[in-house]
C-alpha positions in Angstrom: 70.4 -7.0 -54.5 69.2 -3.7 -56.2 66.9 -2.0 -53.7 65.5 0.7 -56.1 65.9 2.2 -59.5 65.5 5.9 -60.2 65.4 7.2 -63.8 66.6 10.8 -64.2 66.2 12.8 -67.4 66.8 16.3 -68.7 63.3 17.4 -69.5 62.5 18.7 -73.0 62.5 22.6 -73.3 58.8 22.8 -73.7 58.2 20.7 -70.6 60.7 22.7 -68.6 59.0 26.0 -69.7 55.5 24.7 -68.7 56.8 23.6 -65.3 58.8 26.8 -64.8 62.2 24.9 -64.7 65.0 27.1 -66.0 68.1 25.1 -65.5 69.4 23.1 -68.5 71.7 20.9 -66.3 68.8 19.7 -64.1 67.9 16.0 -64.2 64.5 15.2 -62.9 63.3 11.9 -61.6 60.7 10.9 -64.2 60.1 7.3 -62.9 61.2 4.9 -60.2 60.8 1.3 -59.1 61.3 -0.5 -55.8 62.3 -4.1 -55.3 60.5 -4.2 -51.9 57.1 -3.0 -50.8 58.5 -0.2 -48.7 59.9 2.8 -50.5 63.6 3.5 -50.2 64.0 6.5 -47.9 67.6 7.5 -48.7 66.7 10.2 -51.3 63.8 11.7 -49.3 65.9 14.8 -48.3 66.3 15.7 -52.0 62.5 15.9 -52.7 61.2 19.4 -52.9 57.9 20.8 -51.5 56.2 20.0 -54.8 57.2 16.4 -54.6 59.8 16.5 -57.3 63.1 14.7 -57.0 65.9 16.2 -59.1 69.6 16.8 -59.2 72.0 19.1 -61.0 74.8 17.7 -63.1 77.8 19.4 -61.5 81.5 19.2 -62.5 83.1 17.1 -59.8 86.4 19.0 -59.8 84.7 21.8 -58.0 84.7 19.9 -54.7 85.9 16.3 -55.0 89.3 15.1 -54.0 90.0 11.5 -55.2 92.9 9.3 -56.1 94.0 9.2 -59.7 92.7 5.6 -60.2 89.1 6.9 -60.1 87.7 9.4 -62.6 84.9 11.6 -61.4 84.0 14.2 -64.0 80.5 14.7 -62.7 78.5 14.6 -59.5 74.8 14.8 -58.7 73.9 17.7 -56.4 70.8 19.4 -55.1 70.6 22.5 -52.9 74.3 22.5 -52.0 74.2 18.8 -51.1 76.1 16.2 -53.0 74.3 12.9 -53.5 77.4 11.3 -55.1 80.2 11.8 -57.5 80.0 9.5 -60.6 83.1 7.4 -60.7 84.1 5.6 -63.9 87.0 3.2 -63.3 86.8 1.3 -66.6 87.0 3.9 -69.5 86.0 1.1 -72.0 82.5 1.3 -70.4 81.8 5.0 -70.0 78.1 4.3 -69.8 78.5 2.7 -66.3 79.6 4.4 -63.1 79.3 4.1 -59.4 79.3 6.2 -56.3 78.2 6.5 -52.7 77.0 9.1 -50.2 79.1 11.2 -47.9 79.8 9.1 -44.8 80.6 12.0 -42.5 78.1 12.9 -39.7 78.5 16.6 -40.5 78.7 18.4 -43.8 81.5 20.9 -44.5 79.2 23.8 -43.5 78.6 22.2 -40.0 75.1 21.0 -40.7 73.9 17.4 -40.1 74.5 15.2 -43.1 71.0 14.0 -44.3 72.6 11.0 -45.9 74.4 9.9 -42.8 71.9 7.1 -42.0 72.4 5.8 -45.6 76.2 6.2 -45.6 76.6 2.4 -46.2 74.6 2.4 -49.4 76.2 2.3 -52.8 75.0 3.7 -56.1 75.4 2.3 -59.6 74.8 4.6 -62.5 73.7 3.8 -66.1 74.5 6.9 -68.2 73.5 8.1 -71.6 76.5 9.4 -73.6 75.6 13.1 -72.9 74.4 12.4 -69.4 70.9 13.6 -70.3 69.5 10.3 -68.9 70.9 8.6 -65.8 69.5 5.6 -64.0 70.5 5.3 -60.4 70.5 1.8 -58.9 70.5 1.7 -55.2 72.5 -1.0 -53.5 71.4 -0.9 -49.9 74.4 -1.4 -47.6 76.6 -1.9 -50.7 79.2 0.8 -50.2 82.1 -1.5 -49.2 81.5 -3.7 -52.2 80.4 -1.1 -54.7 83.5 -1.7 -57.0 82.4 -5.4 -57.2 78.8 -4.5 -58.0 80.2 -2.1 -60.6 82.0 -5.0 -62.3 78.9 -7.1 -62.1 77.0 -4.3 -63.9 79.7 -4.1 -66.6 79.6 -7.9 -67.0 75.9 -8.0 -67.5 75.3 -10.0 -64.3 72.7 -7.5 -63.1 70.8 -7.2 -66.4 67.9 -9.5 -65.4 67.3 -7.7 -62.1 67.6 -4.3 -63.9 65.1 -5.3 -66.5 62.7 -6.6 -63.9 62.8 -3.2 -62.1 62.4 -1.3 -65.4 59.2 -3.3 -66.1 57.9 -2.0 -62.8 58.8 1.7 -63.4 56.1 4.2 -62.4 56.1 8.0 -62.6 57.7 9.7 -59.6 56.1 13.1 -60.3 53.6 14.1 -63.0 55.2 16.9 -65.0 52.7 18.9 -67.0 53.3 18.3 -70.7 55.5 15.2 -70.2 54.2 11.9 -71.7 56.2 8.8 -70.8 
């Protein structure tokens, strides 16, 4: 069911300094695991020329219109592109969220949406209290049922699969000074 797991983290100050990263709201992908042999391609457009995958934690109110049932305080963005807002429907479980990519063919600036081919995917998020660590679980073609997958995550029904993926985590990029 879970296609891939990406672990994002705010790098320690000394690691950010060594790697010339200035932003304090940047979350870098420190490790990842795939459930299939072939690597998930949906995040390729967010990888920079150095091979780093990272997002900025951005207040969602800046650009997200949603209904009052869903709470989206934060979103993950990179280079003016929004990967997803992080929706938390069950406030008793603020450590879990869900989201999905923009399904429109064109972005608001008129450019092609790089996530259009992955518009049917869904994302589950496992969040640390201060959002300094976020695990993104990719549910390929799971957009229409993402609320159900979110409930499965809350109920613990995905724990075995998540732990299997965690046991296969490998570095996404080697940051100088970072020891996992």
